[in-house]
Predicted model as a PDB file, atoms N, CA, C, CB and O in Angstrom, pLDDT in the B-factor column:
MODEL        1                                                                  
ATOM      1  N   UNK A   1      -8.404  -5.578  21.461  1.00 79.00           N  
ATOM      2  CA  UNK A   1      -7.125  -4.837  21.023  1.00 79.00           C  
ATOM      3  C   UNK A   1      -7.460  -3.175  20.983  1.00 79.00           C  
ATOM      4  CB  UNK A   1      -6.625  -5.430  19.413  1.00 79.00           C  
ATOM      5  O   UNK A   1      -8.320  -2.617  20.302  1.00 79.00           O  
ATOM      6  N   UNK A   2      -6.598  -2.631  21.838  1.00 89.00           N  
ATOM      7  CA  UNK A   2      -6.570  -1.123  22.150  1.00 89.00           C  
ATOM      8  C   UNK A   2      -6.486  -0.394  20.796  1.00 89.00           C  
ATOM      9  CB  UNK A   2      -5.278  -0.699  23.121  1.00 89.00           C  
ATOM     10  O   UNK A   2      -6.076  -0.946  19.775  1.00 89.00           O  
ATOM     11  N   UNK A   3      -6.889   0.843  20.857  1.00 88.00           N  
ATOM     12  CA  UNK A   3      -6.842   1.688  19.926  1.00 88.00           C  
ATOM     13  C   UNK A   3      -5.456   2.097  19.394  1.00 88.00           C  
ATOM     14  CB  UNK A   3      -7.525   2.685  20.356  1.00 88.00           C  
ATOM     15  O   UNK A   3      -5.246   2.313  18.200  1.00 88.00           O  
ATOM     16  N   UNK A   4      -4.558   2.185  20.327  1.00 90.00           N  
ATOM     17  CA  UNK A   4      -3.076   2.435  20.396  1.00 90.00           C  
ATOM     18  C   UNK A   4      -2.522   1.330  19.415  1.00 90.00           C  
ATOM     19  CB  UNK A   4      -2.435   2.305  22.000  1.00 90.00           C  
ATOM     20  O   UNK A   4      -1.889   1.681  18.419  1.00 90.00           O  
ATOM     21  N   UNK A   5      -2.755  -0.006  19.687  1.00 92.00           N  
ATOM     22  CA  UNK A   5      -2.073  -0.956  19.124  1.00 92.00           C  
ATOM     23  C   UNK A   5      -2.323  -0.940  17.582  1.00 92.00           C  
ATOM     24  CB  UNK A   5      -2.409  -2.199  19.771  1.00 92.00           C  
ATOM     25  O   UNK A   5      -1.524  -0.992  16.647  1.00 92.00           O  
ATOM     26  N   UNK A   6      -3.917  -0.837  17.618  1.00 91.00           N  
ATOM     27  CA  UNK A   6      -4.600  -1.018  16.201  1.00 91.00           C  
ATOM     28  C   UNK A   6      -4.010   0.031  15.314  1.00 91.00           C  
ATOM     29  CB  UNK A   6      -6.267  -0.847  16.232  1.00 91.00           C  
ATOM     30  O   UNK A   6      -3.889  -0.212  14.114  1.00 91.00           O  
ATOM     31  N   UNK A   7      -3.534   1.486  15.945  1.00 93.00           N  
ATOM     32  CA  UNK A   7      -3.374   2.564  15.114  1.00 93.00           C  
ATOM     33  C   UNK A   7      -1.752   2.164  14.565  1.00 93.00           C  
ATOM     34  CB  UNK A   7      -3.621   4.127  15.995  1.00 93.00           C  
ATOM     35  O   UNK A   7      -1.220   2.239  13.457  1.00 93.00           O  
ATOM     36  N   UNK A   8      -1.390   1.822  15.572  1.00 94.00           N  
ATOM     37  CA  UNK A   8       0.428   1.254  15.071  1.00 94.00           C  
ATOM     38  C   UNK A   8       0.476   0.193  14.106  1.00 94.00           C  
ATOM     39  CB  UNK A   8       1.425   0.497  16.416  1.00 94.00           C  
ATOM     40  O   UNK A   8       1.307   0.127  13.200  1.00 94.00           O  
ATOM     41  N   UNK A   9      -0.447  -0.642  14.329  1.00 95.00           N  
ATOM     42  CA  UNK A   9      -0.325  -2.181  13.512  1.00 95.00           C  
ATOM     43  C   UNK A   9      -0.890  -1.253  11.748  1.00 95.00           C  
ATOM     44  CB  UNK A   9      -1.974  -3.952  14.442  1.00 95.00           C  
ATOM     45  O   UNK A   9      -0.249  -1.389  10.707  1.00 95.00           O  
ATOM     46  N   UNK A  10      -1.925  -0.558  11.849  1.00 94.00           N  
ATOM     47  CA  UNK A  10      -2.483   0.053  10.650  1.00 94.00           C  
ATOM     48  C   UNK A  10      -0.998   0.744  10.088  1.00 94.00           C  
ATOM     49  CB  UNK A  10      -3.886   1.247  11.026  1.00 94.00           C  
ATOM     50  O   UNK A  10      -0.641   0.540   8.928  1.00 94.00           O  
ATOM     51  N   UNK A  11      -0.472   1.280  10.693  1.00 94.00           N  
ATOM     52  CA  UNK A  11       0.466   2.366  10.067  1.00 94.00           C  
ATOM     53  C   UNK A  11       1.561   1.799   9.671  1.00 94.00           C  
ATOM     54  CB  UNK A  11       0.865   3.473  10.928  1.00 94.00           C  
ATOM     55  O   UNK A  11       2.240   2.313   8.782  1.00 94.00           O  
ATOM     56  N   UNK A  12       1.968   0.434  10.384  1.00 96.00           N  
ATOM     57  CA  UNK A  12       2.999  -0.482   9.593  1.00 96.00           C  
ATOM     58  C   UNK A  12       2.258  -0.747   8.390  1.00 96.00           C  
ATOM     59  CB  UNK A  12       3.465  -1.924  10.350  1.00 96.00           C  
ATOM     60  O   UNK A  12       2.558  -0.171   7.344  1.00 96.00           O  
ATOM     61  N   UNK A  13       1.255  -1.625   8.460  1.00 97.00           N  
ATOM     62  CA  UNK A  13       0.593  -1.975   7.125  1.00 97.00           C  
ATOM     63  C   UNK A  13       0.937  -0.968   6.131  1.00 97.00           C  
ATOM     64  CB  UNK A  13      -0.955  -2.068   7.223  1.00 97.00           C  
ATOM     65  O   UNK A  13       1.813  -1.224   5.306  1.00 97.00           O  
ATOM     66  N   UNK A  14       0.361   0.102   6.130  1.00 96.00           N  
ATOM     67  CA  UNK A  14       0.031   0.880   5.367  1.00 96.00           C  
ATOM     68  C   UNK A  14       1.388   1.668   4.955  1.00 96.00           C  
ATOM     69  CB  UNK A  14      -1.053   1.577   5.924  1.00 96.00           C  
ATOM     70  O   UNK A  14       1.412   2.437   3.994  1.00 96.00           O  
ATOM     71  N   UNK A  15       2.490   1.410   5.755  1.00 96.00           N  
ATOM     72  CA  UNK A  15       3.641   1.877   5.228  1.00 96.00           C  
ATOM     73  C   UNK A  15       4.408   0.905   4.244  1.00 96.00           C  
ATOM     74  CB  UNK A  15       4.448   2.242   6.321  1.00 96.00           C  
ATOM     75  O   UNK A  15       5.133   1.213   3.298  1.00 96.00           O  
ATOM     76  N   UNK A  16       4.012  -0.511   4.773  1.00 97.00           N  
ATOM     77  CA  UNK A  16       4.821  -1.638   3.915  1.00 97.00           C  
ATOM     78  C   UNK A  16       4.055  -1.892   2.592  1.00 97.00           C  
ATOM     79  CB  UNK A  16       4.953  -3.147   4.766  1.00 97.00           C  
ATOM     80  O   UNK A  16       4.668  -2.354   1.630  1.00 97.00           O  
ATOM     81  N   UNK A  17       2.756  -1.610   2.514  1.00 97.00           N  
ATOM     82  CA  UNK A  17       1.915  -1.574   1.113  1.00 97.00           C  
ATOM     83  C   UNK A  17       2.220  -0.684   0.345  1.00 97.00           C  
ATOM     84  CB  UNK A  17       0.563  -1.410   1.175  1.00 97.00           C  
ATOM     85  O   UNK A  17       2.339  -0.987  -0.842  1.00 97.00           O  
ATOM     86  N   UNK A  18       2.460   0.797   0.797  1.00 96.00           N  
ATOM     87  CA  UNK A  18       2.644   1.760   0.186  1.00 96.00           C  
ATOM     88  C   UNK A  18       4.221   1.856  -0.436  1.00 96.00           C  
ATOM     89  CB  UNK A  18       2.211   2.751   1.051  1.00 96.00           C  
ATOM     90  O   UNK A  18       4.460   2.552  -1.423  1.00 96.00           O  
ATOM     91  N   UNK A  19       5.168   1.145   0.199  1.00 97.00           N  
ATOM     92  CA  UNK A  19       6.574   0.904  -0.280  1.00 97.00           C  
ATOM     93  C   UNK A  19       6.674  -0.309  -1.016  1.00 97.00           C  
ATOM     94  CB  UNK A  19       7.552   0.847   0.825  1.00 97.00           C  
ATOM     95  O   UNK A  19       7.763  -0.524  -1.549  1.00 97.00           O  
ATOM     96  N   UNK A  20       5.746  -1.164  -1.160  1.00 97.00           N  
ATOM     97  CA  UNK A  20       5.559  -2.231  -1.935  1.00 97.00           C  
ATOM     98  C   UNK A  20       5.049  -1.829  -3.345  1.00 97.00           C  
ATOM     99  CB  UNK A  20       4.669  -3.131  -1.251  1.00 97.00           C  
ATOM    100  O   UNK A  20       5.603  -2.311  -4.333  1.00 97.00           O  
ATOM    101  N   UNK A  21       4.042  -0.986  -3.472  1.00 96.00           N  
ATOM    102  CA  UNK A  21       3.549  -0.113  -3.936  1.00 96.00           C  
ATOM    103  C   UNK A  21       4.262   0.511  -5.272  1.00 96.00           C  
ATOM    104  CB  UNK A  21       3.393   0.622  -2.936  1.00 96.00           C  
ATOM    105  O   UNK A  21       3.989   0.366  -6.463  1.00 96.00           O  
ATOM    106  N   UNK A  22       5.458   1.394  -4.491  1.00 95.00           N  
ATOM    107  CA  UNK A  22       6.119   2.170  -5.154  1.00 95.00           C  
ATOM    108  C   UNK A  22       7.070   1.146  -5.914  1.00 95.00           C  
ATOM    109  CB  UNK A  22       6.720   3.239  -4.296  1.00 95.00           C  
ATOM    110  O   UNK A  22       7.286   1.268  -7.120  1.00 95.00           O  
ATOM    111  N   UNK A  23       7.632   0.116  -5.136  1.00 96.00           N  
ATOM    112  CA  UNK A  23       8.494  -0.621  -5.749  1.00 96.00           C  
ATOM    113  C   UNK A  23       7.905  -1.359  -6.958  1.00 96.00           C  
ATOM    114  CB  UNK A  23       9.045  -1.459  -4.819  1.00 96.00           C  
ATOM    115  O   UNK A  23       8.659  -1.646  -7.888  1.00 96.00           O  
ATOM    116  N   UNK A  24       6.537  -1.701  -7.005  1.00 94.00           N  
ATOM    117  CA  UNK A  24       6.001  -2.080  -8.139  1.00 94.00           C  
ATOM    118  C   UNK A  24       5.822  -1.375  -9.351  1.00 94.00           C  
ATOM    119  CB  UNK A  24       5.061  -2.416  -7.868  1.00 94.00           C  
ATOM    120  O   UNK A  24       5.882  -1.870 -10.476  1.00 94.00           O  
ATOM    121  N   UNK A  25       5.574  -0.067  -9.034  1.00 93.00           N  
ATOM    122  CA  UNK A  25       5.156   0.399 -10.120  1.00 93.00           C  
ATOM    123  C   UNK A  25       6.401   1.378 -10.536  1.00 93.00           C  
ATOM    124  CB  UNK A  25       3.739   1.024  -9.936  1.00 93.00           C  
ATOM    125  O   UNK A  25       6.208   2.349 -11.267  1.00 93.00           O  
ATOM    126  N   UNK A  26       7.733   1.038  -9.998  1.00 93.00           N  
ATOM    127  CA  UNK A  26       9.159   1.206 -10.354  1.00 93.00           C  
ATOM    128  C   UNK A  26       9.397   0.295 -11.317  1.00 93.00           C  
ATOM    129  CB  UNK A  26      10.123   1.041  -9.254  1.00 93.00           C  
ATOM    130  O   UNK A  26       9.914   0.636 -12.381  1.00 93.00           O  
ATOM    131  N   UNK A  27       9.039  -0.995 -11.051  1.00 91.00           N  
ATOM    132  CA  UNK A  27       9.243  -2.239 -11.959  1.00 91.00           C  
ATOM    133  C   UNK A  27       8.662  -2.136 -13.159  1.00 91.00           C  
ATOM    134  CB  UNK A  27       8.748  -3.451 -11.416  1.00 91.00           C  
ATOM    135  O   UNK A  27       9.136  -2.619 -14.187  1.00 91.00           O  
ATOM    136  N   UNK A  28       7.700  -1.558 -13.089  1.00 90.00           N  
ATOM    137  CA  UNK A  28       6.667  -1.439 -14.403  1.00 90.00           C  
ATOM    138  C   UNK A  28       7.264  -0.226 -15.229  1.00 90.00           C  
ATOM    139  CB  UNK A  28       4.886  -1.073 -13.931  1.00 90.00           C  
ATOM    140  O   UNK A  28       6.819  -0.164 -16.375  1.00 90.00           O  
ATOM    141  N   UNK A  29       7.982   0.537 -14.956  1.00 90.00           N  
ATOM    142  CA  UNK A  29       8.613   1.707 -15.488  1.00 90.00           C  
ATOM    143  C   UNK A  29       9.598   1.141 -16.490  1.00 90.00           C  
ATOM    144  CB  UNK A  29       9.298   2.616 -14.369  1.00 90.00           C  
ATOM    145  O   UNK A  29       9.664   1.380 -17.696  1.00 90.00           O  
ATOM    146  N   UNK A  30      10.503   0.176 -15.597  1.00 88.00           N  
ATOM    147  CA  UNK A  30      11.572  -0.166 -16.309  1.00 88.00           C  
ATOM    148  C   UNK A  30      11.744  -1.749 -16.681  1.00 88.00           C  
ATOM    149  CB  UNK A  30      12.670   0.334 -15.560  1.00 88.00           C  
ATOM    150  O   UNK A  30      12.575  -2.533 -16.222  1.00 88.00           O  
ATOM    151  N   UNK A  31      10.659  -2.006 -17.703  1.00 86.00           N  
ATOM    152  CA  UNK A  31      10.845  -3.483 -17.912  1.00 86.00           C  
ATOM    153  C   UNK A  31      10.040  -3.247 -19.325  1.00 86.00           C  
ATOM    154  CB  UNK A  31      10.141  -4.701 -16.600  1.00 86.00           C  
ATOM    155  O   UNK A  31       9.565  -2.167 -19.677  1.00 86.00           O  
ATOM    156  N   UNK A  32       9.986  -4.410 -20.022  1.00 77.00           N  
ATOM    157  CA  UNK A  32       9.188  -4.879 -21.070  1.00 77.00           C  
ATOM    158  C   UNK A  32       7.761  -4.952 -20.907  1.00 77.00           C  
ATOM    159  CB  UNK A  32       9.595  -6.055 -21.397  1.00 77.00           C  
ATOM    160  O   UNK A  32       7.183  -5.565 -20.010  1.00 77.00           O  
ATOM    161  N   UNK A  33       7.138  -4.170 -21.995  1.00 76.00           N  
ATOM    162  CA  UNK A  33       5.334  -4.189 -21.747  1.00 76.00           C  
ATOM    163  C   UNK A  33       4.765  -5.370 -22.216  1.00 76.00           C  
ATOM    164  CB  UNK A  33       4.441  -2.986 -22.587  1.00 76.00           C  
ATOM    165  O   UNK A  33       4.088  -5.348 -23.243  1.00 76.00           O  
ATOM    166  N   UNK A  34       4.917  -6.196 -21.716  1.00 80.00           N  
ATOM    167  CA  UNK A  34       4.035  -7.656 -22.174  1.00 80.00           C  
ATOM    168  C   UNK A  34       2.528  -7.650 -21.492  1.00 80.00           C  
ATOM    169  CB  UNK A  34       4.926  -9.241 -21.518  1.00 80.00           C  
ATOM    170  O   UNK A  34       1.549  -8.053 -22.121  1.00 80.00           O  
ATOM    171  N   UNK A  35       2.465  -7.262 -20.440  1.00 85.00           N  
ATOM    172  CA  UNK A  35       1.367  -7.224 -19.713  1.00 85.00           C  
ATOM    173  C   UNK A  35       1.624  -6.256 -18.488  1.00 85.00           C  
ATOM    174  CB  UNK A  35       0.987  -8.618 -19.338  1.00 85.00           C  
ATOM    175  O   UNK A  35       2.724  -5.907 -18.059  1.00 85.00           O  
ATOM    176  N   UNK A  36       0.489  -5.931 -18.059  1.00 85.00           N  
ATOM    177  CA  UNK A  36       0.306  -4.682 -16.991  1.00 85.00           C  
ATOM    178  C   UNK A  36       0.081  -5.569 -15.536  1.00 85.00           C  
ATOM    179  CB  UNK A  36      -1.286  -3.508 -17.430  1.00 85.00           C  
ATOM    180  O   UNK A  36      -0.582  -5.288 -14.537  1.00 85.00           O  
ATOM    181  N   UNK A  37       0.831  -6.626 -15.826  1.00 90.00           N  
ATOM    182  CA  UNK A  37       0.762  -7.270 -13.756  1.00 90.00           C  
ATOM    183  C   UNK A  37       1.141  -6.381 -12.898  1.00 90.00           C  
ATOM    184  CB  UNK A  37       1.911  -8.608 -13.150  1.00 90.00           C  
ATOM    185  O   UNK A  37       0.472  -5.992 -11.941  1.00 90.00           O  
ATOM    186  N   UNK A  38       2.433  -5.956 -13.258  1.00 90.00           N  
ATOM    187  CA  UNK A  38       3.220  -5.014 -12.023  1.00 90.00           C  
ATOM    188  C   UNK A  38       2.447  -3.646 -12.031  1.00 90.00           C  
ATOM    189  CB  UNK A  38       5.073  -4.665 -12.370  1.00 90.00           C  
ATOM    190  O   UNK A  38       2.733  -2.949 -11.057  1.00 90.00           O  
ATOM    191  N   UNK A  39       1.763  -3.234 -12.683  1.00 91.00           N  
ATOM    192  CA  UNK A  39       0.976  -1.864 -12.800  1.00 91.00           C  
ATOM    193  C   UNK A  39      -0.235  -2.275 -11.814  1.00 91.00           C  
ATOM    194  CB  UNK A  39       0.425  -1.399 -14.555  1.00 91.00           C  
ATOM    195  O   UNK A  39      -0.398  -1.646 -10.768  1.00 91.00           O  
ATOM    196  N   UNK A  40      -1.047  -3.304 -12.161  1.00 93.00           N  
ATOM    197  CA  UNK A  40      -2.093  -3.495 -11.162  1.00 93.00           C  
ATOM    198  C   UNK A  40      -1.477  -3.736  -9.766  1.00 93.00           C  
ATOM    199  CB  UNK A  40      -3.006  -4.683 -11.566  1.00 93.00           C  
ATOM    200  O   UNK A  40      -1.767  -2.992  -8.829  1.00 93.00           O  
ATOM    201  N   UNK A  41      -0.732  -4.650  -9.644  1.00 94.00           N  
ATOM    202  CA  UNK A  41      -0.225  -5.061  -8.402  1.00 94.00           C  
ATOM    203  C   UNK A  41       0.117  -3.669  -7.456  1.00 94.00           C  
ATOM    204  CB  UNK A  41       1.113  -6.015  -8.700  1.00 94.00           C  
ATOM    205  O   UNK A  41      -0.400  -3.319  -6.395  1.00 94.00           O  
ATOM    206  N   UNK A  42       0.976  -3.151  -8.102  1.00 94.00           N  
ATOM    207  CA  UNK A  42       1.380  -1.555  -7.495  1.00 94.00           C  
ATOM    208  C   UNK A  42       0.030  -0.560  -7.158  1.00 94.00           C  
ATOM    209  CB  UNK A  42       2.379  -0.629  -8.821  1.00 94.00           C  
ATOM    210  O   UNK A  42      -0.173   0.074  -6.123  1.00 94.00           O  
ATOM    211  N   UNK A  43      -0.732  -0.628  -8.253  1.00 95.00           N  
ATOM    212  CA  UNK A  43      -2.007   0.420  -8.019  1.00 95.00           C  
ATOM    213  C   UNK A  43      -2.946  -0.298  -6.809  1.00 95.00           C  
ATOM    214  CB  UNK A  43      -3.060   0.632  -9.649  1.00 95.00           C  
ATOM    215  O   UNK A  43      -3.475   0.450  -5.987  1.00 95.00           O  
ATOM    216  N   UNK A  44      -3.124  -1.605  -6.722  1.00 96.00           N  
ATOM    217  CA  UNK A  44      -3.702  -2.256  -5.745  1.00 96.00           C  
ATOM    218  C   UNK A  44      -3.027  -1.625  -4.589  1.00 96.00           C  
ATOM    219  CB  UNK A  44      -3.597  -3.739  -5.858  1.00 96.00           C  
ATOM    220  O   UNK A  44      -3.607  -0.693  -4.032  1.00 96.00           O  
ATOM    221  N   UNK A  45      -1.809  -2.040  -4.138  1.00 97.00           N  
ATOM    222  CA  UNK A  45      -1.022  -1.945  -2.977  1.00 97.00           C  
ATOM    223  C   UNK A  45      -0.976  -0.555  -2.538  1.00 97.00           C  
ATOM    224  CB  UNK A  45       0.317  -2.474  -3.189  1.00 97.00           C  
ATOM    225  O   UNK A  45      -0.824  -0.262  -1.352  1.00 97.00           O  
ATOM    226  N   UNK A  46      -1.106   0.318  -3.477  1.00 96.00           N  
ATOM    227  CA  UNK A  46      -1.345   1.742  -2.938  1.00 96.00           C  
ATOM    228  C   UNK A  46      -2.644   2.078  -2.630  1.00 96.00           C  
ATOM    229  CB  UNK A  46      -0.929   2.735  -3.830  1.00 96.00           C  
ATOM    230  O   UNK A  46      -2.836   2.745  -1.614  1.00 96.00           O  
ATOM    231  N   UNK A  47      -3.600   1.729  -3.340  1.00 96.00           N  
ATOM    232  CA  UNK A  47      -5.082   1.759  -3.023  1.00 96.00           C  
ATOM    233  C   UNK A  47      -5.390   1.256  -1.784  1.00 96.00           C  
ATOM    234  CB  UNK A  47      -5.872   1.035  -3.952  1.00 96.00           C  
ATOM    235  O   UNK A  47      -6.237   1.895  -1.160  1.00 96.00           O  
ATOM    236  N   UNK A  48      -4.776  -0.035  -1.096  1.00 97.00           N  
ATOM    237  CA  UNK A  48      -5.154  -0.441  -0.150  1.00 97.00           C  
ATOM    238  C   UNK A  48      -4.242   0.031   0.984  1.00 97.00           C  
ATOM    239  CB  UNK A  48      -5.333  -1.680  -0.337  1.00 97.00           C  
ATOM    240  O   UNK A  48      -4.630  -0.205   2.128  1.00 97.00           O  
ATOM    241  N   UNK A  49      -3.031   0.694   0.803  1.00 96.00           N  
ATOM    242  CA  UNK A  49      -2.581   1.423   1.496  1.00 96.00           C  
ATOM    243  C   UNK A  49      -3.150   2.847   2.171  1.00 96.00           C  
ATOM    244  CB  UNK A  49      -1.730   1.473   0.909  1.00 96.00           C  
ATOM    245  O   UNK A  49      -3.325   3.149   3.352  1.00 96.00           O  
ATOM    246  N   UNK A  50      -3.336   3.497   1.096  1.00 96.00           N  
ATOM    247  CA  UNK A  50      -4.249   4.629   1.148  1.00 96.00           C  
ATOM    248  C   UNK A  50      -5.462   4.284   2.176  1.00 96.00           C  
ATOM    249  CB  UNK A  50      -4.799   4.948  -0.361  1.00 96.00           C  
ATOM    250  O   UNK A  50      -5.615   4.893   3.234  1.00 96.00           O  
ATOM    251  N   UNK A  51      -6.143   3.431   1.814  1.00 96.00           N  
ATOM    252  CA  UNK A  51      -7.502   2.615   2.971  1.00 96.00           C  
ATOM    253  C   UNK A  51      -6.979   2.280   4.193  1.00 96.00           C  
ATOM    254  CB  UNK A  51      -8.201   1.013   2.453  1.00 96.00           C  
ATOM    255  O   UNK A  51      -7.829   2.334   5.082  1.00 96.00           O  
ATOM    256  N   UNK A  52      -6.043   2.000   4.505  1.00 95.00           N  
ATOM    257  CA  UNK A  52      -5.610   1.807   5.678  1.00 95.00           C  
ATOM    258  C   UNK A  52      -5.296   3.015   6.535  1.00 95.00           C  
ATOM    259  CB  UNK A  52      -4.612   1.046   5.541  1.00 95.00           C  
ATOM    260  O   UNK A  52      -5.594   3.135   7.723  1.00 95.00           O  
ATOM    261  N   UNK A  53      -4.640   3.917   5.763  1.00 95.00           N  
ATOM    262  CA  UNK A  53      -4.363   5.241   5.870  1.00 95.00           C  
ATOM    263  C   UNK A  53      -5.953   6.043   6.554  1.00 95.00           C  
ATOM    264  CB  UNK A  53      -3.824   5.768   4.204  1.00 95.00           C  
ATOM    265  O   UNK A  53      -5.939   6.584   7.660  1.00 95.00           O  
ATOM    266  N   UNK A  54      -6.948   5.999   5.871  1.00 95.00           N  
ATOM    267  CA  UNK A  54      -8.164   6.334   6.004  1.00 95.00           C  
ATOM    268  C   UNK A  54      -8.561   5.746   7.285  1.00 95.00           C  
ATOM    269  CB  UNK A  54      -8.937   5.965   4.891  1.00 95.00           C  
ATOM    270  O   UNK A  54      -8.941   6.435   8.232  1.00 95.00           O  
ATOM    271  N   UNK A  55      -8.479   4.586   7.310  1.00 93.00           N  
ATOM    272  CA  UNK A  55      -9.228   4.019   8.960  1.00 93.00           C  
ATOM    273  C   UNK A  55      -8.306   4.393   9.877  1.00 93.00           C  
ATOM    274  CB  UNK A  55      -9.490   2.208   9.259  1.00 93.00           C  
ATOM    275  O   UNK A  55      -8.884   4.615  10.941  1.00 93.00           O  
ATOM    276  N   UNK A  56      -6.822   4.611   9.977  1.00 92.00           N  
ATOM    277  CA  UNK A  56      -6.227   5.112  10.980  1.00 92.00           C  
ATOM    278  C   UNK A  56      -6.817   6.440  11.299  1.00 92.00           C  
ATOM    279  CB  UNK A  56      -4.886   5.133  10.745  1.00 92.00           C  
ATOM    280  O   UNK A  56      -6.961   6.929  12.420  1.00 92.00           O  
ATOM    281  N   UNK A  57      -7.134   6.946  10.161  1.00 92.00           N  
ATOM    282  CA  UNK A  57      -7.674   8.693  10.517  1.00 92.00           C  
ATOM    283  C   UNK A  57      -8.677   8.446  11.224  1.00 92.00           C  
ATOM    284  CB  UNK A  57      -8.208   9.805   9.240  1.00 92.00           C  
ATOM    285  O   UNK A  57      -8.528   8.961  12.332  1.00 92.00           O  
ATOM    286  N   UNK A  58      -9.790   7.818  11.110  1.00 91.00           N  
ATOM    287  CA  UNK A  58     -10.828   7.418  11.657  1.00 91.00           C  
ATOM    288  C   UNK A  58     -10.974   6.794  13.033  1.00 91.00           C  
ATOM    289  CB  UNK A  58     -11.218   6.743  10.881  1.00 91.00           C  
ATOM    290  O   UNK A  58     -11.917   6.995  13.798  1.00 91.00           O  
ATOM    291  N   UNK A  59     -10.097   6.140  13.217  1.00 85.00           N  
ATOM    292  CA  UNK A  59      -9.672   5.066  14.304  1.00 85.00           C  
ATOM    293  C   UNK A  59      -9.456   6.191  15.635  1.00 85.00           C  
ATOM    294  CB  UNK A  59      -8.004   4.041  13.789  1.00 85.00           C  
ATOM    295  O   UNK A  59      -9.939   5.979  16.747  1.00 85.00           O  
ATOM    296  N   UNK A  60      -8.791   7.184  15.353  1.00 74.00           N  
ATOM    297  CA  UNK A  60      -8.460   8.147  16.576  1.00 74.00           C  
ATOM    298  C   UNK A  60      -9.536   8.793  17.143  1.00 74.00           C  
ATOM    299  CB  UNK A  60      -7.549   9.220  16.236  1.00 74.00           C  
ATOM    300  O   UNK A  60      -9.366   9.556  18.094  1.00 74.00           O  
TER     301      UNK A  60                                                      
ENDMDL                                                                          
END                                                                             
């Protein structure tokens, strides 16, 4: 796989994870506070998306 394709796939994956993380964090704000599963899912999605962006930066 060439660098251009890997960069594009990592960008798509990072964007999807970051938007999913924002969605989960928004759901956490507007629901009953029984457990913190949405918070955990949102923070892990955002962290993984940021990790993919760091990998994209060092791939160039």
